[in-house]
C-alpha positions, 0 to 999 in steps of 0.5 A: 502495471505499477499501480492504478491508484484508485482507478476502476479495475473491477472487483479485484482480489486484494492480496497481502503477503506477510512474513507468516500468512497470505491475506486475500480479500474481495469487496463490493459496494452495496447501498453506499457501504462496503462489504466483504464478498470473499476473504481468507487468511492462510498461515504458513511457517514464517521465514527466518529472514528475508522474503517469500522468494526464499521458498517460492513453493511454500508461498505458492501452496499458501496462495492456492489454499487461500484462493480455494478457501476464500471461494471467489471466482475472481482470478485477477489480483492486486498486490503492493510493493513496499514504498522502499522498492519504488521511487516516487517523485512529484513533477509539474506539467502544463495544465493544458496537456491531455493525459496522453501528452502528459504520459509521453512527456514523463516517459521522455523525461524518465531517464533523468528522473529515475536511475533505472535503465529504460528497458527495465523501467515501469512507470505510472503517474497520478494527477494531483491537482493544480500546482501551488508553486507554478501557475498554469501547471499541475502536480503529478505523482510519478512512481517507477520501479524495475520491471525485474522486481515485478517478474517474480510476482507475475510468475508466482501468481501465474503458477497458481492460476491467478492473473496479476492485474494491478501493482500498487505502492503499499503506502499509497494504497493504505492512505485510502483507509485513512478517515477523511477528517485526518490531518496531513500529519496523521500517520498509520502504524501497520503492526504484523508479527515481527515487523512494524511499519509507519506509513506517512505522507508529505503534504504533496502526497509523497509516501514516507515509510519507516520500517521498525523492529517490533520490540523497539517501535516506541523508541524508534517512533520517539527518535523520529519525532525528535528528528523532526517528524510531524505527527499529530495523530497515529492510527494503528492496524494489523494482526499483531496488536497487543490491545488498547492498553498498549495503544494508551501506553504508546500514546503516553510515551509519544505524547501523540493521540493513538487509536485503532483504524476505524472501519471504512464506510462499514468495512473493518480493515483492521487486520487485513489492512493492505489486502483491504486497501488493494481491494477497495482500489479496484472498486473506486472510479 
């Protein structure tokens, strides 16, 4: 269940749970563009610290209200785990292997790849193309997490009459919102109330995620750059943005071009970015 990374999952509901709200979004492809079919943002009293599992009843109520307000008949949902809760590795497998053989090999190697008990392991993979380092091999992005990390999510959605269909890695899902002309060293800054997260990706496609304090993100970004982070453009999205003046000031402080995340083939994903990325993942074949 850990992600399908762009494989067709039907028209799912992308669901994003932030510190103070539920974002729910369904999209469709029409005449070469994307458009919203259903959408809702349901606020709730933010948690003082920690995550939604502190008060499951509060989040259940918000989910029910969001689903009622969005008006969709779709009950299958896609959500994301933070990349910090998932181990992602790049592996090489023989290019001659069929997908079933590849999966069998990765499952066999799982006990050496990941520090989880096999009976608590969820694993998924995505072929990335020919390996540059080994002739006759191809790179495969492999992700793993604990099944016990997914069970609370499954129970949450089941309690409100929804079915958890797909679980992705947040940084990997968000990458599909990046404009195709962006270089590999571009990154996405996701700004939410009280939380700022920098999402980047290595040249091999591995997620690089950095959580920051909202009031100190410019300084923390500067330290990352001083520490060797390669960044030639910063795109920004989220619900807690302070406007274009803030973007200009941030760009001046970092000496890096900063701009708002542009629409994805006609679809504005600026505010409900993760929900949008998850919904788009359910459409792509």
